[in-house]
mmCIF file of the N, C-alpha and C atoms, coordinates in Angstrom:
data_MODEL
# 
_entry.id   MODEL 
# 
loop_
_atom_site.group_PDB 
_atom_site.id 
_atom_site.type_symbol 
_atom_site.label_atom_id 
_atom_site.label_alt_id 
_atom_site.label_comp_id 
_atom_site.label_asym_id 
_atom_site.label_entity_id 
_atom_site.label_seq_id 
_atom_site.pdbx_PDB_ins_code 
_atom_site.Cartn_x 
_atom_site.Cartn_y 
_atom_site.Cartn_z 
_atom_site.occupancy 
_atom_site.B_iso_or_equiv 
_atom_site.pdbx_formal_charge 
_atom_site.auth_seq_id 
_atom_site.auth_comp_id 
_atom_site.auth_asym_id 
_atom_site.auth_atom_id 
_atom_site.pdbx_PDB_model_num 
ATOM 1   N N  . MET A 1 1  ? 1.732   2.688   7.517  1.00 0.00 ? 1  MET A N  1 
ATOM 2   C CA . MET A 1 1  ? 0.384   3.044   7.216  1.00 0.00 ? 1  MET A CA 1 
ATOM 3   C C  . MET A 1 1  ? -0.541  1.845   7.426  1.00 0.00 ? 1  MET A C  1 
ATOM 4   N N  . LEU A 1 2  ? -0.126  0.699   6.975  1.00 0.00 ? 2  LEU A N  1 
ATOM 5   C CA . LEU A 1 2  ? -0.955  -0.494  7.141  1.00 0.00 ? 2  LEU A CA 1 
ATOM 6   C C  . LEU A 1 2  ? -1.122  -0.842  8.608  1.00 0.00 ? 2  LEU A C  1 
ATOM 7   N N  . ALA A 1 3  ? -0.056  -0.719  9.386  1.00 0.00 ? 3  ALA A N  1 
ATOM 8   C CA . ALA A 1 3  ? -0.132  -1.012  10.821 1.00 0.00 ? 3  ALA A CA 1 
ATOM 9   C C  . ALA A 1 3  ? -1.069  -0.039  11.534 1.00 0.00 ? 3  ALA A C  1 
ATOM 10  N N  . ALA A 1 4  ? -1.254  1.137   10.953 1.00 0.00 ? 4  ALA A N  1 
ATOM 11  C CA . ALA A 1 4  ? -2.142  2.137   11.546 1.00 0.00 ? 4  ALA A CA 1 
ATOM 12  C C  . ALA A 1 4  ? -3.591  1.942   11.111 1.00 0.00 ? 4  ALA A C  1 
ATOM 13  N N  . GLY A 1 5  ? -3.865  0.914   10.334 1.00 0.00 ? 5  GLY A N  1 
ATOM 14  C CA . GLY A 1 5  ? -5.239  0.634   9.936  1.00 0.00 ? 5  GLY A CA 1 
ATOM 15  C C  . GLY A 1 5  ? -5.555  0.906   8.483  1.00 0.00 ? 5  GLY A C  1 
ATOM 16  N N  . GLY A 1 6  ? -4.556  1.294   7.696  1.00 0.00 ? 6  GLY A N  1 
ATOM 17  C CA . GLY A 1 6  ? -4.793  1.565   6.284  1.00 0.00 ? 6  GLY A CA 1 
ATOM 18  C C  . GLY A 1 6  ? -5.314  2.972   6.049  1.00 0.00 ? 6  GLY A C  1 
ATOM 19  N N  . ALA A 1 7  ? -5.425  3.328   4.788  1.00 0.00 ? 7  ALA A N  1 
ATOM 20  C CA . ALA A 1 7  ? -5.809  4.692   4.410  1.00 0.00 ? 7  ALA A CA 1 
ATOM 21  C C  . ALA A 1 7  ? -7.245  5.030   4.764  1.00 0.00 ? 7  ALA A C  1 
ATOM 22  N N  . ALA A 1 8  ? -8.057  4.035   5.088  1.00 0.00 ? 8  ALA A N  1 
ATOM 23  C CA . ALA A 1 8  ? -9.456  4.299   5.431  1.00 0.00 ? 8  ALA A CA 1 
ATOM 24  C C  . ALA A 1 8  ? -9.616  4.779   6.869  1.00 0.00 ? 8  ALA A C  1 
ATOM 25  N N  . THR A 1 9  ? -8.537  4.762   7.651  1.00 0.00 ? 9  THR A N  1 
ATOM 26  C CA . THR A 1 9  ? -8.610  5.227   9.034  1.00 0.00 ? 9  THR A CA 1 
ATOM 27  C C  . THR A 1 9  ? -7.901  6.570   9.152  1.00 0.00 ? 9  THR A C  1 
ATOM 28  N N  . TYR A 1 10 ? -8.225  7.296   10.201 1.00 0.00 ? 10 TYR A N  1 
ATOM 29  C CA . TYR A 1 10 ? -7.576  8.585   10.433 1.00 0.00 ? 10 TYR A CA 1 
ATOM 30  C C  . TYR A 1 10 ? -6.079  8.398   10.647 1.00 0.00 ? 10 TYR A C  1 
ATOM 31  N N  . ALA A 1 11 ? -5.707  7.432   11.500 1.00 0.00 ? 11 ALA A N  1 
ATOM 32  C CA . ALA A 1 11 ? -4.286  7.199   11.776 1.00 0.00 ? 11 ALA A CA 1 
ATOM 33  C C  . ALA A 1 11 ? -3.543  6.769   10.513 1.00 0.00 ? 11 ALA A C  1 
ATOM 34  N N  . GLY A 1 12 ? -4.180  5.940   9.708  1.00 0.00 ? 12 GLY A N  1 
ATOM 35  C CA . GLY A 1 12 ? -3.565  5.510   8.461  1.00 0.00 ? 12 GLY A CA 1 
ATOM 36  C C  . GLY A 1 12 ? -3.371  6.656   7.486  1.00 0.00 ? 12 GLY A C  1 
ATOM 37  N N  . THR A 1 13 ? -4.354  7.533   7.417  1.00 0.00 ? 13 THR A N  1 
ATOM 38  C CA . THR A 1 13 ? -4.253  8.700   6.545  1.00 0.00 ? 13 THR A CA 1 
ATOM 39  C C  . THR A 1 13 ? -3.124  9.611   7.009  1.00 0.00 ? 13 THR A C  1 
ATOM 40  N N  . GLN A 1 14 ? -2.996  9.780   8.317  1.00 0.00 ? 14 GLN A N  1 
ATOM 41  C CA . GLN A 1 14 ? -1.905  10.600  8.842  1.00 0.00 ? 14 GLN A CA 1 
ATOM 42  C C  . GLN A 1 14 ? -0.547  9.986   8.513  1.00 0.00 ? 14 GLN A C  1 
ATOM 43  N N  . ALA A 1 15 ? -0.449  8.669   8.610  1.00 0.00 ? 15 ALA A N  1 
ATOM 44  C CA . ALA A 1 15 ? 0.795   7.988   8.257  1.00 0.00 ? 15 ALA A CA 1 
ATOM 45  C C  . ALA A 1 15 ? 1.105   8.157   6.776  1.00 0.00 ? 15 ALA A C  1 
ATOM 46  N N  . LEU A 1 16 ? 0.086   8.095   5.938  1.00 0.00 ? 16 LEU A N  1 
ATOM 47  C CA . LEU A 1 16 ? 0.277   8.295   4.500  1.00 0.00 ? 16 LEU A CA 1 
ATOM 48  C C  . LEU A 1 16 ? 0.744   9.713   4.201  1.00 0.00 ? 16 LEU A C  1 
ATOM 49  N N  . LEU A 1 17 ? 0.159   10.689  4.864  1.00 0.00 ? 17 LEU A N  1 
ATOM 50  C CA . LEU A 1 17 ? 0.575   12.078  4.667  1.00 0.00 ? 17 LEU A CA 1 
ATOM 51  C C  . LEU A 1 17 ? 2.013   12.296  5.134  1.00 0.00 ? 17 LEU A C  1 
ATOM 52  N N  . ALA A 1 18 ? 2.394   11.627  6.216  1.00 0.00 ? 18 ALA A N  1 
ATOM 53  C CA . ALA A 1 18 ? 3.773   11.732  6.685  1.00 0.00 ? 18 ALA A CA 1 
ATOM 54  C C  . ALA A 1 18 ? 4.735   11.122  5.669  1.00 0.00 ? 18 ALA A C  1 
ATOM 55  N N  . LEU A 1 19 ? 4.354   9.990   5.098  1.00 0.00 ? 19 LEU A N  1 
ATOM 56  C CA . LEU A 1 19 ? 5.178   9.361   4.061  1.00 0.00 ? 19 LEU A CA 1 
ATOM 57  C C  . LEU A 1 19 ? 5.313   10.284  2.855  1.00 0.00 ? 19 LEU A C  1 
ATOM 58  N N  . GLU A 1 20 ? 4.216   10.918  2.467  1.00 0.00 ? 20 GLU A N  1 
ATOM 59  C CA . GLU A 1 20 ? 4.253   11.853  1.343  1.00 0.00 ? 20 GLU A CA 1 
ATOM 60  C C  . GLU A 1 20 ? 5.201   13.010  1.625  1.00 0.00 ? 20 GLU A C  1 
ATOM 61  N N  . ALA A 1 21 ? 5.159   13.533  2.839  1.00 0.00 ? 21 ALA A N  1 
ATOM 62  C CA . ALA A 1 21 ? 6.031   14.650  3.200  1.00 0.00 ? 21 ALA A CA 1 
ATOM 63  C C  . ALA A 1 21 ? 7.501   14.250  3.114  1.00 0.00 ? 21 ALA A C  1 
ATOM 64  N N  . VAL A 1 22 ? 7.833   13.055  3.579  1.00 0.00 ? 22 VAL A N  1 
ATOM 65  C CA . VAL A 1 22 ? 9.217   12.569  3.509  1.00 0.00 ? 22 VAL A CA 1 
ATOM 66  C C  . VAL A 1 22 ? 9.638   12.409  2.046  1.00 0.00 ? 22 VAL A C  1 
ATOM 67  N N  . ALA A 1 23 ? 8.755   11.831  1.231  1.00 0.00 ? 23 ALA A N  1 
ATOM 68  C CA . ALA A 1 23 ? 9.082   11.639  -0.184 1.00 0.00 ? 23 ALA A CA 1 
ATOM 69  C C  . ALA A 1 23 ? 9.315   12.971  -0.879 1.00 0.00 ? 23 ALA A C  1 
ATOM 70  N N  . LEU A 1 24 ? 8.445   13.944  -0.614 1.00 0.00 ? 24 LEU A N  1 
ATOM 71  C CA . LEU A 1 24 ? 8.611   15.265  -1.233 1.00 0.00 ? 24 LEU A CA 1 
ATOM 72  C C  . LEU A 1 24 ? 9.892   15.941  -0.766 1.00 0.00 ? 24 LEU A C  1 
ATOM 73  N N  . ALA A 1 25 ? 10.199  15.809  0.517  1.00 0.00 ? 25 ALA A N  1 
ATOM 74  C CA . ALA A 1 25 ? 11.416  16.426  1.056  1.00 0.00 ? 25 ALA A CA 1 
ATOM 75  C C  . ALA A 1 25 ? 12.672  15.825  0.437  1.00 0.00 ? 25 ALA A C  1 
ATOM 76  N N  . ARG A 1 26 ? 12.611  14.552  0.112  1.00 0.00 ? 26 ARG A N  1 
ATOM 77  C CA . ARG A 1 26 ? 13.773  13.874  -0.476 1.00 0.00 ? 26 ARG A CA 1 
ATOM 78  C C  . ARG A 1 26 ? 13.784  13.942  -1.998 1.00 0.00 ? 26 ARG A C  1 
ATOM 79  N N  . GLY A 1 27 ? 12.699  14.452  -2.572 1.00 0.00 ? 27 GLY A N  1 
ATOM 80  C CA . GLY A 1 27 ? 12.631  14.574  -4.023 1.00 0.00 ? 27 GLY A CA 1 
ATOM 81  C C  . GLY A 1 27 ? 12.461  13.248  -4.733 1.00 0.00 ? 27 GLY A C  1 
ATOM 82  N N  . VAL A 1 28 ? 11.783  12.317  -4.082 1.00 0.00 ? 28 VAL A N  1 
ATOM 83  C CA . VAL A 1 28 ? 11.563  11.004  -4.697 1.00 0.00 ? 28 VAL A CA 1 
ATOM 84  C C  . VAL A 1 28 ? 10.085  10.826  -5.019 1.00 0.00 ? 28 VAL A C  1 
ATOM 85  N N  . SER A 1 29 ? 9.827   10.000  -6.003 1.00 0.00 ? 29 SER A N  1 
ATOM 86  C CA . SER A 1 29 ? 8.462   9.694   -6.397 1.00 0.00 ? 29 SER A CA 1 
ATOM 87  C C  . SER A 1 29 ? 8.215   8.211   -6.193 1.00 0.00 ? 29 SER A C  1 
ATOM 88  N N  . PRO A 1 30 ? 7.253   7.868   -5.344 1.00 0.00 ? 30 PRO A N  1 
ATOM 89  C CA . PRO A 1 30 ? 6.964   6.458   -5.117 1.00 0.00 ? 30 PRO A CA 1 
ATOM 90  C C  . PRO A 1 30 ? 6.036   5.856   -6.169 1.00 0.00 ? 30 PRO A C  1 
ATOM 91  N N  . GLY A 1 31 ? 5.814   6.544   -7.272 1.00 0.00 ? 31 GLY A N  1 
ATOM 92  C CA . GLY A 1 31 ? 4.868   6.079   -8.285 1.00 0.00 ? 31 GLY A CA 1 
ATOM 93  C C  . GLY A 1 31 ? 5.166   4.700   -8.838 1.00 0.00 ? 31 GLY A C  1 
ATOM 94  N N  . GLY A 1 32 ? 6.392   4.461   -9.253 1.00 0.00 ? 32 GLY A N  1 
ATOM 95  C CA . GLY A 1 32 ? 6.755   3.149   -9.802 1.00 0.00 ? 32 GLY A CA 1 
ATOM 96  C C  . GLY A 1 32 ? 6.652   2.063   -8.749 1.00 0.00 ? 32 GLY A C  1 
ATOM 97  N N  . ALA A 1 33 ? 7.103   2.378   -7.548 1.00 0.00 ? 33 ALA A N  1 
ATOM 98  C CA . ALA A 1 33 ? 7.003   1.405   -6.455 1.00 0.00 ? 33 ALA A CA 1 
ATOM 99  C C  . ALA A 1 33 ? 5.545   1.130   -6.123 1.00 0.00 ? 33 ALA A C  1 
ATOM 100 N N  . ALA A 1 34 ? 4.712   2.144   -6.203 1.00 0.00 ? 34 ALA A N  1 
ATOM 101 C CA . ALA A 1 34 ? 3.284   1.962   -5.919 1.00 0.00 ? 34 ALA A CA 1 
ATOM 102 C C  . ALA A 1 34 ? 2.648   1.022   -6.928 1.00 0.00 ? 34 ALA A C  1 
ATOM 103 N N  . ASP A 1 35 ? 3.020   1.150   -8.186 1.00 0.00 ? 35 ASP A N  1 
ATOM 104 C CA . ASP A 1 35 ? 2.495   0.250   -9.212 1.00 0.00 ? 35 ASP A CA 1 
ATOM 105 C C  . ASP A 1 35 ? 2.897   -1.195  -8.933 1.00 0.00 ? 35 ASP A C  1 
ATOM 106 N N  . LEU A 1 36 ? 4.162   -1.377  -8.563 1.00 0.00 ? 36 LEU A N  1 
ATOM 107 C CA . LEU A 1 36 ? 4.635   -2.722  -8.259 1.00 0.00 ? 36 LEU A CA 1 
ATOM 108 C C  . LEU A 1 36 ? 3.962   -3.275  -7.006 1.00 0.00 ? 36 LEU A C  1 
ATOM 109 N N  . LEU A 1 37 ? 3.760   -2.426  -6.011 1.00 0.00 ? 37 LEU A N  1 
ATOM 110 C CA . LEU A 1 37 ? 3.079   -2.863  -4.797 1.00 0.00 ? 37 LEU A CA 1 
ATOM 111 C C  . LEU A 1 37 ? 1.651   -3.279  -5.104 1.00 0.00 ? 37 LEU A C  1 
ATOM 112 N N  . ALA A 1 38 ? 0.939   -2.489  -5.897 1.00 0.00 ? 38 ALA A N  1 
ATOM 113 C CA . ALA A 1 38 ? -0.438  -2.822  -6.255 1.00 0.00 ? 38 ALA A CA 1 
ATOM 114 C C  . ALA A 1 38 ? -0.502  -4.160  -6.990 1.00 0.00 ? 38 ALA A C  1 
ATOM 115 N N  . ALA A 1 39 ? 0.410   -4.372  -7.913 1.00 0.00 ? 39 ALA A N  1 
ATOM 116 C CA . ALA A 1 39 ? 0.427   -5.642  -8.646 1.00 0.00 ? 39 ALA A CA 1 
ATOM 117 C C  . ALA A 1 39 ? 0.742   -6.807  -7.713 1.00 0.00 ? 39 ALA A C  1 
ATOM 118 N N  . THR A 1 40 ? 1.666   -6.599  -6.786 1.00 0.00 ? 40 THR A N  1 
ATOM 119 C CA . THR A 1 40 ? 2.030   -7.649  -5.833 1.00 0.00 ? 40 THR A CA 1 
ATOM 120 C C  . THR A 1 40 ? 0.855   -7.990  -4.931 1.00 0.00 ? 40 THR A C  1 
ATOM 121 N N  . LEU A 1 41 ? 0.165   -6.966  -4.420 1.00 0.00 ? 41 LEU A N  1 
ATOM 122 C CA . LEU A 1 41 ? -0.998  -7.207  -3.563 1.00 0.00 ? 41 LEU A CA 1 
ATOM 123 C C  . LEU A 1 41 ? -2.109  -7.922  -4.328 1.00 0.00 ? 41 LEU A C  1 
ATOM 124 N N  . PHE A 1 42 ? -2.299  -7.559  -5.589 1.00 0.00 ? 42 PHE A N  1 
ATOM 125 C CA . PHE A 1 42 ? -3.304  -8.211  -6.416 1.00 0.00 ? 42 PHE A CA 1 
ATOM 126 C C  . PHE A 1 42 ? -2.983  -9.692  -6.590 1.00 0.00 ? 42 PHE A C  1 
ATOM 127 N N  . LEU A 1 43 ? -1.735  -9.988  -6.930 1.00 0.00 ? 43 LEU A N  1 
ATOM 128 C CA . LEU A 1 43 ? -1.337  -11.383 -7.116 1.00 0.00 ? 43 LEU A CA 1 
ATOM 129 C C  . LEU A 1 43 ? -1.422  -12.167 -5.813 1.00 0.00 ? 43 LEU A C  1 
ATOM 130 N N  . ASP A 1 44 ? -1.097  -11.519 -4.701 1.00 0.00 ? 44 ASP A N  1 
ATOM 131 C CA . ASP A 1 44 ? -1.204  -12.175 -3.405 1.00 0.00 ? 44 ASP A CA 1 
ATOM 132 C C  . ASP A 1 44 ? -2.654  -12.531 -3.094 1.00 0.00 ? 44 ASP A C  1 
ATOM 133 N N  . ARG A 1 45 ? -3.573  -11.635 -3.395 1.00 0.00 ? 45 ARG A N  1 
ATOM 134 C CA . ARG A 1 45 ? -4.994  -11.909 -3.171 1.00 0.00 ? 45 ARG A CA 1 
ATOM 135 C C  . ARG A 1 45 ? -5.475  -13.061 -4.046 1.00 0.00 ? 45 ARG A C  1 
ATOM 136 N N  . LEU A 1 46 ? -5.003  -13.091 -5.275 1.00 0.00 ? 46 LEU A N  1 
ATOM 137 C CA . LEU A 1 46 ? -5.366  -14.199 -6.157 1.00 0.00 ? 46 LEU A CA 1 
ATOM 138 C C  . LEU A 1 46 ? -4.870  -15.521 -5.584 1.00 0.00 ? 46 LEU A C  1 
ATOM 139 N N  . GLN A 1 47 ? -3.635  -15.517 -5.124 1.00 0.00 ? 47 GLN A N  1 
ATOM 140 C CA . GLN A 1 47 ? -3.048  -16.733 -4.565 1.00 0.00 ? 47 GLN A CA 1 
ATOM 141 C C  . GLN A 1 47 ? -3.799  -17.151 -3.298 1.00 0.00 ? 47 GLN A C  1 
ATOM 142 N N  . GLU A 1 48 ? -4.173  -16.203 -2.441 1.00 0.00 ? 48 GLU A N  1 
ATOM 143 C CA . GLU A 1 48 ? -4.929  -16.520 -1.227 1.00 0.00 ? 48 GLU A CA 1 
ATOM 144 C C  . GLU A 1 48 ? -6.277  -17.132 -1.592 1.00 0.00 ? 48 GLU A C  1 
ATOM 145 N N  . GLY A 1 49 ? -6.916  -16.586 -2.614 1.00 0.00 ? 49 GLY A N  1 
ATOM 146 C CA . GLY A 1 49 ? -8.210  -17.122 -3.053 1.00 0.00 ? 49 GLY A CA 1 
ATOM 147 C C  . GLY A 1 49 ? -8.077  -18.545 -3.546 1.00 0.00 ? 49 GLY A C  1 
ATOM 148 N N  . GLU A 1 50 ? -7.019  -18.820 -4.292 1.00 0.00 ? 50 GLU A N  1 
ATOM 149 C CA . GLU A 1 50 ? -6.798  -20.181 -4.793 1.00 0.00 ? 50 GLU A CA 1 
ATOM 150 C C  . GLU A 1 50 ? -6.512  -21.127 -3.642 1.00 0.00 ? 50 GLU A C  1 
ATOM 151 N N  . ALA A 1 51 ? -5.798  -20.656 -2.638 1.00 0.00 ? 51 ALA A N  1 
ATOM 152 C CA . ALA A 1 51 ? -5.470  -21.513 -1.482 1.00 0.00 ? 51 ALA A CA 1 
ATOM 153 C C  . ALA A 1 51 ? -6.715  -21.864 -0.686 1.00 0.00 ? 51 ALA A C  1 
ATOM 154 N N  . HIS A 1 52 ? -7.722  -20.989 -0.739 1.00 0.00 ? 52 HIS A N  1 
ATOM 155 C CA . HIS A 1 52 ? -8.964  -21.233 -0.001 1.00 0.00 ? 52 HIS A CA 1 
ATOM 156 C C  . HIS A 1 52 ? -10.083 -21.751 -0.908 1.00 0.00 ? 52 HIS A C  1 
ATOM 157 N N  . GLY A 1 53 ? -9.760  -22.055 -2.143 1.00 0.00 ? 53 GLY A N  1 
ATOM 158 C CA . GLY A 1 53 ? -10.755 -22.598 -3.067 1.00 0.00 ? 53 GLY A CA 1 
ATOM 159 C C  . GLY A 1 53 ? -11.733 -21.566 -3.601 1.00 0.00 ? 53 GLY A C  1 
ATOM 160 N N  . ASP A 1 54 ? -11.356 -20.286 -3.569 1.00 0.00 ? 54 ASP A N  1 
ATOM 161 C CA . ASP A 1 54 ? -12.250 -19.223 -4.032 1.00 0.00 ? 54 ASP A CA 1 
ATOM 162 C C  . ASP A 1 54 ? -12.061 -18.888 -5.501 1.00 0.00 ? 54 ASP A C  1 
ATOM 163 N N  . ALA A 1 55 ? -11.077 -19.456 -6.138 1.00 0.00 ? 55 ALA A N  1 
ATOM 164 C CA . ALA A 1 55 ? -10.782 -19.087 -7.520 1.00 0.00 ? 55 ALA A CA 1 
ATOM 165 C C  . ALA A 1 55 ? -11.683 -19.805 -8.501 1.00 0.00 ? 55 ALA A C  1 
# 
């Protein structure tokens, strides 16, 4: 999804919908992983800001 431009693009949205379809077909919920991903991305942004003196 990210390689397709993220959820704000048409291609990214299509990739996200495809991922959702696979998850539903397999009976898995990416909810917990999504929470961890969001926290990881947040911490990464904080670290990038500190590396560039933005903190």
